[in-house]
DRENLOKE-672384 format. One record per residue: x, y, z of N, C-alpha, C, O in turn. Coordinates in pm, whole numbers, padded with zeros to 5 digits, always signed. Layout:
N
XYZXYZXYZXYZ...
! end
This chain:
291
+00934+00878+04012+00814+00842+03904+00937+00758+03774+01055+00788+03754+00858+00657+03708+00940+00604+03586+00957+00696+03472+00882+00787+03436+01095+00647+03410+01119+00795+03334+01149+00733+03201+01261+00685+03188+01080+00728+03118+01019+00721+02993+01088+00752+02878+01116+00871+02863+01125+00662+02780+01210+00685+02645+01081+00722+02542+00974+00746+02597+01086+00725+02471+01044+00760+02291+01119+00733+02199+01219+00804+02205+01120+00654+02102+01196+00679+02010+01163+00648+01865+01191+00547+01800+01095+00760+01827+01019+00772+01682+00918+00881+01719+00817+00847+01781+00939+01016+01684+00855+01116+01710+00806+01164+01631+00792+01287+01628+00751+01061+01512+00631+01147+01397+00548+01172+01496+00569+01181+01617+00429+01185+01420+00275+01253+01477+00230+01180+01563+00146+01239+01631+00245+01076+01594+00178+00984+01717+00286+00958+01782+00260+00920+01896+00383+00961+01761+00536+00927+01902+00563+01068+01953+00609+01085+02067+00531+01192+01854+00532+01365+01946+00455+01382+02039+00491+01421+02150+00273+01339+01989+00200+01306+02079+00202+01273+02204+00186+01342+02304+00229+01130+02189+00257+01072+02279+00315+01133+02416+00261+01153+02525+00440+01153+02371+00525+01231+02444+00530+01352+02516+00597+01379+02615+00431+01436+02439+00367+01568+02509+00287+01516+02575+00325+01532+02691+00176+01448+02573+00119+01389+02665+00162+01357+02817+00107+01388+02923+00275+01286+02792+00361+01196+02934+00418+01358+02991+00422+01367+03114+00449+01449+02933+00544+01554+02949+00382+01643+03053+00388+01710+03156+00297+01615+02996+00185+01696+03053+00131+01648+03168+00078+01719+03254+00142+01532+03172+00112+01456+03363+00208+01471+03426+00178+01473+03545+00380+01491+03401+00487+01512+03521+00568+01382+03442+00673+01343+03493+00535+01340+03364+00652+01253+03349+00783+01237+03286+00769+01246+03164+00929+01214+03326+01061+01261+03274+01089+01159+03116+01106+01037+03117+01088+01228+03016+01044+01198+02901+01219+01199+02820+01289+01300+02828+01263+01084+02755+01379+01102+02702+01390+01069+02533+01408+00956+02488+01379+01150+02479+01372+01108+02314+01447+01091+02228+01553+01150+02252+01447+01032+02125+01540+01004+01991+01451+00978+01911+01346+00914+01919+01524+01059+01796+01448+01028+01645+01590+01083+01540+01673+01173+01550+01568+01000+01462+01683+01014+01379+01651+01144+01282+01705+01131+01172+01600+01226+01291+01549+01370+01254+01521+01457+01342+01408+01484+01382+01629+01511+01378+01610+01613+01487+01488+01685+01516+01413+01700+01613+01496+01730+01380+01413+01878+01368+01271+01782+01452+01276+01807+01573+01183+01709+01428+01118+01625+01467+01088+01613+01599+00986+01546+01618+01163+01668+01733+01209+01686+01854+01168+01801+01898+01134+01809+02016+01163+01884+01835+01153+02021+01868+01046+02060+01960+01066+02133+02057+00931+02012+01929+00807+02035+02035+00839+01986+02162+00824+02050+02265+00888+01862+02153+00926+01806+02294+01027+01840+02353+01047+01817+02472+01123+01914+02260+01222+02000+02362+01196+02098+02443+01240+02122+02555+01086+02180+02344+01058+02340+02434+00944+02295+02532+00896+02385+02601+00884+02139+02550+00856+02067+02657+00903+02047+02746+00844+02094+02843+00989+01994+02767+01068+01973+02858+01155+01878+02863+01231+01855+02957+01144+01804+02735+01191+01666+02689+01331+01684+02658+01374+01771+02582+01414+01579+02734+01540+01547+02691+01581+01457+02569+01542+01342+02552+01674+01532+02477+01665+01476+02368+01805+01426+02381+01894+01485+02442+01821+01270+02293+01934+01193+02355+01982+01143+02226+01892+01137+02143+02129+01096+02173+02179+01089+02063+02150+00946+01994+02156+00929+01872+02118+00840+02091+02104+00722+02058+02007+00631+02112+01969+00647+02228+01963+00539+02045+01842+00428+02112+01932+00380+02211+01862+00347+02306+02057+00357+02238+02124+00293+02305+02127+00375+02466+02117+00341+02584+02146+00493+02392+02166+00613+02553+02000+00658+02591+01990+00726+02694+01894+00633+02531+01785+00682+02562+01740+00543+02661+01681+00565+02767+01773+00401+02620+01758+00274+02695+01832+00313+02832+01768+00275+02930+01954+00384+02862+02057+00370+02957+01961+00447+03041+01973+00413+03159+01850+00559+03019+01833+00698+03061+01684+00644+03126+01621+00711+03208+01643+00515+03077+01496+00526+03092+01432+00382+03150+01490+00280+03115+01364+00375+03202+01290+00276+03298+01226+00190+03159+01266+00080+03120+01122+00267+03100+01028+00192+02994+01053+00310+02871+01037+00432+02871+01099+00219+02773+01145+00238+02643+01014+00239+02530+00975+00132+02485+00964+00337+02498+00852+00298+02369+00915+00365+02241+00968+00475+02224+00884+00236+02139+00908+00278+01979+00806+00271+01977+00726+00207+02045+00789+00391+01833+00679+00444+01795+00766+00446+01609+00814+00554+01575+00774+00355+01533+00855+00390+01379+00758+00279+01317+00670+00215+01373+00817+00277+01143+00708+00230+01057+00699+00087+01060+00592+00026+01058+00832+00024+01066+00768-00126+01062+00848-00201+01125+00915-00149+01213+00866-00369+01092+00915-00404+01191+01070-00432+01163+01120-00502+01251+01147-00398+01073+01277-00374+01017+01321-00248+01098+01436-00225+01137+01208-00167+01118+01245-00009+01196+01293-00063+01293+01411-00051+01327+01188-00146+01364+01190-00201+01511+01326-00251+01548+01413-00205+01622+01318-00362+01470+01459-00443+01496+01601-00338+01538+01678-00325+01634+01576-00270+01388+01725-00207+01388+01766-00100+01517+01881-00075+01552+01662-00053+01568+01636+00035+01668+01652-00016+01800+01675+00055+01898+01634-00201+01802+01662-00259+01885+01810-00260+01935+01874-00215+02030+01831-00334+01826+01957-00478+01787+02055-00387+01675+02159-00442+01639+02037-00300+01641+02120-00227+01523+02249-00146+01617+02267-00176+01735+02313-00068+01565+02418+00012+01582+02406+00143+01675+02370+00252+01630+02440+00118+01812+02416+00224+01956+02231+00179+01920+02158+00276+01906+02152+00011+01904+02041+00003+01943+02035+00006+02107+02131+00033+02180+01879-00033+02157+01853-00015+02283+01908-00121+02321+01852-00125+02430+01982-00225+02320+01981-00344+02403+02088-00319+02397+02121-00414+02469+02203-00261+02369+02364-00225+02415+02323-00121+02533+02427-00102+02596+02237-00059+02580+02205+00061+02676+02106-00074+02783+02055-00027+02885+02092-00172+02767+02024-00232+02887+02036-00276+03022+02124-00361+03028+01981-00252+03139+01999-00263+03288+01852-00315+03340+01749-00310+03273+01861-00359+03455+01784-00427+03549+01668-00337+03537+01670-00214+03529+01550-00432+03537+01430-00333+03537+01390-00300+03444+01269-00321+03432+01462-00228+03319+01411-00193+03170+01287-00293+03125+01254-00408+03154+01232-00180+03031+01098-00270+02937+01132-00198+02838+01183-00086+02836+01085-00304+02716+01095-00254+02597+00959-00253+02547+00910-00365+02544+00879-00155+02503+00770-00169+02460+00717-00106+02300+00736+00014+02281+00666-00169+02215+00652-00147+02096+00529-00102+02035+00452-00188+01991+00498+00032+02026+00364+00125+01969+00330+00087+01821+00215+00085+01775+00447+00055+01751+00448+00047+01661+00341-00082+01575+00315-00183+01641+00288-00071+01442+00209-00117+01335+00304-00240+01292+00392-00209+01212+00300-00390+01336+00351-00430+01246+00338-00613+01213+00235-00653+01268+00390-00695+01161+00327-00823+01153+00357-00903+01272+00473-00905+01312+00237-00990+01351+00270-01056+01470+00319-01150+01463+00311-01230+01556+00407-01185+01322+00491-01278+01333+00622-01209+01355+00698-01281+01422+00653-01140+01335+00768-01082+01361+00795-00978+01462+00903-00921+01477+00686-00958+01532+00692-00863+01645+00724-01049+01760+00817-01045+01840+00652-01163+01751+00739-01286+01822+00831-01320+01821+00890-01358+01923+00895-01317+01669+01083-01327+01696+01120-01169+01784+01162-01190+01898+01112-01057+01756+01146-00995+01843+01156-01037+01963+01260-01072+02018+01013-01036+02026+00982-01073+02144+01131-01177+02262+01191-01171+02369+01114-01280+02107+01204-01353+02165+01336-01349+02194+01394-01426+02270+01393-01241+02122+01506-01213+02102+01528-01128+02244+01612-01182+02316+01480-01028+02289+01494-00911+02341+01489-01026+02495+01564-01007+02591+01397-01132+02491+01371-01194+02660+01518-01283+02629+01554-01340+02732+01588-01301+02538+01698-01389+02547+01819-01297+02607+01929-01340+02642+01774-01154+02612+01879-01072+02674+01844-01036+02816+01913-00992+02908+01753-01058+02808+01699-01083+02987+01621-00902+02999+01635-00820+03090+01537-00889+02867+01519-00762+02900+01357-00814+02874+01319-00903+02798+01269-00721+02971+01127-00743+02902+01072-00653+02802+01123-00541+02799+00999-00672+02737+00899-00697+02641+00783-00677+02606+00713-00778+02600+00735-00581+02580+00573-00549+02554+00536-00522+02405+00617-00481+02322+00418-00547+02384+00353-00486+02234+00228-00420+02288+00147-00476+02361+00218-00284+02241+00113-00218+02257+00065-00128+02136+00104-00012+02148+00008-00148+02048-00043-00086+01958-00119-00019+01989-00173-00046+02096-00165+00101+01913-00283+00169+01956-00380+00199+01890-00375+00123+01793-00473+00268+01881-00596+00336+01793-00668+00454+01865-00722+00478+01974-00639+00519+01740-00668+00690+01777-00488+00749+01706-00373+00707+01712-00562+00867+01642-00455+00956+01595-00376+01021+01719-00395+01007+01840-00266+01107+01638-00230+01242+01716-00341+01310+01815-00334+01332+01936-00428+01331+01740-00535+01449+01806-00613+01399+01926-00703+01459+01985-00557+01258+01956-00654+01182+02053-00520+01175+02132-00521+01249+02230-00413+01109+02116-00258+01081+02206-00289+01221+02293-00325+01207+02410-00277+01336+02246-00236+01453+02329-00315+01436+02433-00241+01456+02530-00422+01411+02472-00483+01425+02577-00502+01268+02631-00606+01239+02689-00430+01200+02617-00429+01031+02647-00562+01001+02662-00616+00986+02772-00646+00989+02502-00726+00926+02502-00733+00805+02372-00821+00758+02299-00604+00787+02388-00587+00653+02277-00668+00511+02332-00705+00513+02450-00693+00399+02255-00671+00274+02302-00556+00204+02284-00477+00228+02193-00541+00129+02355-00403+00044+02363-00501-00123+02339-00615-00160+02365-00399-00178+02286-00412-00332+02280-00253-00394+02324-00145-00363+02274-00274-00466+02406-00133-00520+02500-00128-00619+02488-00237-00677+02489-00017-00693+02471+00001-00827+02433+00199-00849+02493+00308-00808+02452+00148-00938+02611+00259-01008+02637+00267-01095+02759+00182-01183+02777+00410-01065+02879+00338-01127+03004+00255-01065+03101+00278-00945+03110+00176-01103+03167+00094-01048+03227+00158-00947+03356+00105-00844+03397+00275-01003+03400+00318-00940+03513+00399-00826+03479+00405-00727+03552+00481-00837+03333+00544-00701+03308+00418-00604+03277+00409-00485+03307+00310-00693+03200+00185-00550+03162+00144-00473+03310+00144-00350+03312+00102-00571+03466+00092-00540+03539+00161-00381+03600+00114-00276+03646+00308-00440+03565+00444-00360+03629+00447-00230+03562+00524-00145+03607+00365-00199+03449+00319-00084+03390+00192-00020+03384+00191+00103+03396+00079-00084+03368-00031-00082+03357-00048+00090+03395-00103+00159+03310-00005+00151+03512-00015+00250+03518+00048+00387+03438-00008+00495+03424+00156+00353+03399+00218+00443+03235+00080+00404+03138+00012+00504+03112+00036+00292+03089-00039+00235+02987-00230+00328+02978-00307+00371+02892-00221+00311+03164-00374+00379+03193-00324+00532+03125-00357+00540+03006-00262+00636+03172-00196+00729+03157-00185+00782+03017-00192+00904+03000-00168+00697+02908-00181+00727+02768-00316+00718+02711-00364+00795+02628-00375+00614+02763-00511+00564+02680-00629+00595+02767-00603+00615+02886-00763+00605+02726-00852+00561+02819-00912+00406+02843-00965+00355+02941-00881+00355+02715-00897+00213+02715-00779+00160+02719-00676+00199+02665-00806+00025+02815-00628-00070+02767-00676-00182+02771-00717-00216+02882-00689-00290+02651-00679-00438+02635-00582-00498+02687-00474-00452+02650-00576-00587+02763-00459-00671+02788-00483-00797+02706-00601-00824+02729-00448-00864+02647-00513-00941+02552-00400-01096+02549-00426-01194+02479-00291-01086+02629-00191-01222+02633-00105-01194+02592-00031-01098+02615-00097-01324+02481+00053-01368+02431+00044-01288+02335-00051-01256+02263+00201-01246+02340+00264-01225+02233+00209-01265+02104+00189-01378+02060+00184-01112+02036+00149-01128+01863-00001-01129+01885-00054-01110+01776-00077-01140+01965-00222-01096+02014-00264-00965+01929-00314-00951+01817-00215-00859+02048-00208-00732+01969-00204-00719+01847-00307-00723+01780-00093-00703+01798-00084-00682+01650-00136-00763+01568-00119-00732+01450-00202-00871+01590-00299-00952+01464-00449-00834+01496-00518-00794+01402-00474-00795+01634-00608-00728+01626-00572-00588+01576-00646-00549+01486-00478-00507+01611-00432-00421+01547-00452-00383+01375-00465-00276+01315-00447-00514+01337-00434-00532+01178-00586-00526+01149-00637-00431+01089-00651-00626+01193-00799-00621+01191-00879-00481+01188-00951-00440+01097-00853-00428+01292-00902-00288+01315-00822-00166+01157-00892-00103+01078-00692-00170+01158-00659-00054+01072-00751-00159+00911-00809-00091+00827-00749-00271+00900-00859-00304+00794-00956-00236+00763-00990-00180+00659-01017-00250+00907-01146-00165+00917-01138-00020+00861-01225+00020+00784-01026+00064+00903-01024+00201+00849-01027+00183+00765-01135+00227+00727-00969+00132+00673-00921+00115+00516-01049+00080+00442-01075+00148+00342-01121-00004+00472-01254-00047+00428-01368+00076+00436-01444+00109+00344-01359+00139+00582-01489+00221+00588-01437+00344+00498-01522+00412+00440-01317+00371+00486-01268+00520+00381-01289+00453+00278-01353+00530+00208-01276+00350+00218-01278+00319+00086-01445+00343+00060-01490+00428-00016-01522+00253+00137-01699+00236+00123-01757+00385+00167-01880+00387+00166-01684+00535+00210-01737+00655+00227-01714+00690+00099-01812+00717+00029-01580+00698+00042-01505+00791-00096-01611+00692-00212-01633+00749-00318-01661+00581-00198-01689+00555-00314-01846+00569-00285-01901+00524-00386-01966+00620-00173-02024+00642-00158-02062+00800-00138-02168+00851-00103-01976+00838-00161-01951+01024-00184-01961+01047-00334-02017+01138-00395-01889+00938-00379-01833+01015-00502-01952+00935-00610-01955+00998-00716-02021+00851-00612-02148+00789-00654-02246+00927-00642-02278+00992-00742-02289+00961-00509-02371+01064-00467-02347+01182-00585-02423+01214-00677-02201+01240-00548-02195+01361-00605-02196+01342-00760-02226+01447-00817-02168+01222-00856-02122+01208-00973-02311+01196-01053-02347+01219-01168-02388+01151-00936-02545+01181-00959-02586+01301-00981-02664+01337-01069-02537+01358-00909-02577+01530-00885-02646+01558-00790-02743+01634-00787-02593+01489-00695-02696+01505-00532-02561+01592-00422-02439+01579-00413-02610+01633-00390-02495+01704-00259-02493+01585-00175-02594+01518-00152-02341+01553-00118-02322+01470-00060-02323+01441+00067-02300+01341+00135-02364+01586+00089-02417+01588+00249-02551+01528+00308-02595+01502+00420-02591+01521+00188-02751+01461+00213-02725+01308+00227-02789+01233+00301-02627+01275+00151-02594+01102+00149-02571+01079+00320-02612+00988+00392-02501+01185+00351-02460+01170+00484-02538+01173+00616-02539+01113+00723-02607+01275+00552-02748+01274+00686-02809+01158+00708-02830+01095+00812-02841+01134+00570-02951+00978+00583-02826+00895+00620-02833+00868+00740-02752+00860+00582-02639+00768+00633-02664+00762+00779-02710+00667+00842-02621+00897+00831-02550+00910+01011-02727+00896+01059-02747+00932+01175-02821+00861+01000-02949+00878+01061-02971+00725+01056-03092+00708+01037-02920+00633+01063-02898+00495+01057-02817+00399+01140-02730+00448+01212-02832+00272+01139-02729+00200+01223-02662+00209+01164-02559+00180+01224-02629+00254+00998-02462+00205+00956-02409+00332+00979-02304+00345+00916-02437+00424+01040-02329+00541+01061-02199+00487+01146-02207+00394+01226-02102+00543+01123-01961+00530+01186-01929+00624+01259-02021+00705+01267-01805+00661+01337-01724+00763+01369-01683+00840+01226-01706+00960+01219-01636+00785+01138-01592+00814+01015-01708+00893+00937-01674+00975+00852-01816+00875+00959-01936+00918+00861-01958+01012+00941-01968+01107+00863-01977+01065+01076-02027+01185+01138-01885+01253+01176-01895+01346+01256-01761+01223+01133-01667+01348+01149-01606+01367+01041-01645+01464+00976-01464+01267+00971-01400+01278+00874-01452+01319+00711-01415+01402+00628-01568+01201+00718-01657+01253+00583-01684+01340+00559-01699+01354+00438-01709+01452+00638-01732+01576+00579-01615+01727+00558-01622+01841+00511-01496+01625+00640-01352+01693+00517-01315+01623+00426-01238+01666+00341-01365+01493+00426-01307+01456+00253-01395+01502+00158-01363+01488+00040-01495+01551+00184-01618+01616+00082-01582+01743+00032-01618+01794-00074-01472+01812+00162-01429+01979+00123-01308+01982+00092-01241+02083+00072-01252+01806+00084-01077+01797+00060-01028+01849+00180-00940+01932+00156-01044+01837+00272-00943+01905+00375-00878+01767+00460-00929+01709+00555-00737+01734+00387-00659+01622+00383-00549+01643+00503-00464+01555+00521-00550+01752+00579-00410+01740+00613-00405+01597+00735-00500+01578+00811-00279+01507+00737-00302+01412+00778-00297+01404+00939-00216+01461+01011-00386+01333+00973-00330+01267+01133-00285+01107+01101-00230+01046+01193-00307+01037+00969-00241+00942+00959-00222+00908+00809-00324+00895+00741-00087+00891+00744-00129+00910+00571-00177+00777+00515-00216+00671+00563-00160+00823+00404-00207+00729+00305-00121+00621+00277-00150+00504+00249+00010+00686+00290+00142+00562+00251+00141+00505+00346+00181+00389+00333+00091+00556+00515+00140+00441+00583-00008+00330+00622-00007+00234+00700-00100+00368+00558-00228+00297+00546-00210+00163+00472-00238+00049+00508-00165+00203+00378-00090+00153+00218-00014+00026+00287-00045-00092+00270+00088+00075+00367+00208-00028+00453+00150-00117+00478+00168-00223+00418+00044-00100+00590-00019-00143+00665-00123-00242+00604-00136-00343+00672-00204-00236+00482-00246-00308+00394-00124-00388+00345-00146-00508+00361-00026-00369+00303+00092-00475+00280+00101-00568+00431+00080-00689+00429+00119-00531+00497+00162-00612+00630+00022-00708+00665+00031-00829+00687-00089-00644+00666-00193-00702+00642-00216-00825+00547-00286-00906+00608-00196-00856+00464-00211-00938+00343-00036-01061+00403-00008-01181+00414+00011-00965+00418+00128-01078+00430+00124-01148+00558+00165-01264+00563+00078-01087+00664+00024-01155+00803-00112-01285+00727-00102-01405+00756-00186-01251+00667-00317-01292+00617-00244-01469+00563-00260-01582+00610-00157-01412+00436-00112-01510+00386-00036-01643+00498-00070-01757+00528+00054-01575+00526+00096-01670+00661+00032-01762+00755+00093-01843+00825-00115-01740+00753-00176-01802+00857-00294-01856+00738-00404-01878+00789-00288-01879+00600-00375-01913+00503-00517-01847+00523-00612-01921+00497-00538-01753+00554-00675-01644+00536-00646-01595+00456-00537-01548+00427-00780-01599+00383-00806-01560+00209-00900-01450+00249-01015-01465+00288-00818-01310+00230-00875-01185+00246-00923-01097+00136-00893-00978+00139-01005-01154+00026-01000-01116-00095-01039-00941-00103-01002-00886-00206-01112-00850+00004-01137-00752+00005-00985-00645+00011-00938-00550-00051-00947-00746+00145-00775-00653+00180-00690-00637+00065-00610-00546+00049-00713-00730-00010-00624-00761-00164-00610-00659-00231-00508-00594-00256-00792-00632-00280-00835-00507-00324-00803-00399-00284-00744-00320-00357-00839-00368-00135-00786-00214-00099-00662-00193-00068-00633-00086-00015-00545-00304-00099-00415-00294-00083-00384-00238-00222-00305-00144-00227-00427-00275-00312-00395-00236-00499-00448-00019-00487-00405+00088-00531-00546-00063-00412-00640+00087-00483-00553+00179-00374-00496+00273-00429-00531+00170-00217-00414+00239-00204-00290+00253-00249-00232+00362-00252-00222+00102-00300-00106+00146-00344-00116+00202-00507-00010+00207-00569-00193+00226-00550-00209+00280-00675-00228+00441-00673-00190+00525-00754-00320+00459-00515-00320+00627-00508-00138+00672-00457-00063+00752-00513-00119+00607-00362+00012+00653-00322+00097+00669-00472+00159+00776-00479+00106+00603-00559+00188+00593-00681+00172+00716-00773+00256+00779-00837+00036+00729-00758-00025+00868-00767-00012+00978-00754-00042+01070-00829+00051+00977-00621+00096+01139-00581+00015+01160-00414+00027+01248-00327-00066+01038-00423-00142+01097-00278-00111+01050-00145-00188+01065-00049+00028+00981-00138+00063+00921-00018+00086+01004+00102+00070+00970+00219+00117+01093+00066+00130+01236+00213+00046+01295+00245+00054+01392+00320-00075+01244+00186-00210+01335+00271-00280+01239+00353-00242+01122+00347-00375+01266+00428-00466+01180+00498-00488+01070+00462-00498+01084+00340-00505+00949+00488-00565+00818+00471-00695+00846+00345-00702+00821+00224-00790+00911+00445-00947+00956+00384-00913+01036+00246-01009+01053+00171-00785+01087+00206-00750+01152+00085-00783+01053-00026-00792+01084-00145-00807+00889+00043-00834+00838-00077-00955+00877-00202-00968+00852-00321-01023+00945-00110-01166+01012-00201-01114+01110-00317-01184+01135-00415-00972+01169-00298-00914+01274-00403-00907+01163-00500-00961+01170-00610-00828+01039-00451-00777+00950-00585-00896+00871-00686-00878+00835-00802-01030+00858-00596-01126+00794-00658-01219+00898-00745-01282+00871-00847-01211+00996-00692-01282+01097-00741-01225+01119-00920-01292+01126-01023-01076+01127-00895-00988+01152-00989-01027+01037-01120-01049+01061-01238-01025+00876-01031-01076+00820-01137-01171+00833-01222-01147+00790-01335-01304+00894-01195-01442+00897-01214-01426+01034-01276-01534+01083-01309-01326+01105-01299-01325+01216-01398-01243+01198-01504-01238+01289-01587-01173+01097-01519-01151+01045-01649-01221+01016-01738-01173+00972-01842
! end
């Protein structure tokens, strides 16, 4: 069976690793902060000392890190993946980065004779742990087909999207939806509450209409109760909004609401809300309303 490496064991990387262990894969793990590998180690993962050594011991190396700079460093930096390259190895990036960056990284990796795919996902650690993610995959089709079985074990839906950069473009568009939905719900709930009406009534009516969403039927109730344990932090969504706006600028796409969303999330992070769940943006908006 294919040996899988995971580099970056934050909430998502850890959950993906735990699931792969559950379904029988051998998993090698590296994270800069070793404390974040404990659950994986207890489950049977092998903890490795560097990305280079993960590569040497793995057939497929999954990267789940913060941004393009981190991806590039993991691959090409000191003791990076590329130094442990070998025949048949493939690098797959599950991070959320600018599609322009992934094109550059993909070319550099390919020039080294190593296979490369981008596989950003939808769904947080709560679904990753059960293999229920949605994968958007881009890269050469023959590489995708070679590893499709592993992708199918990670996700309940896998979309092959063609050329490098496509998956990250759609991932950014998806995360823009997440940001907008969280803002819209936050403002609707705030407006309702400030009018002296129970927010649950607003949600009951909203969820009986065409305009309901998974967020309005699920996380919105946690938003009302200020339950902000993160599955994806507000600071991370702010980072993605930066990337969305940078990517839009590079292709002359004018996204006025994305610019506004970036400012709101940036202000919220600066105000100390960065470490809570992204839906905790309601706490920041409520705070503005209480001034």
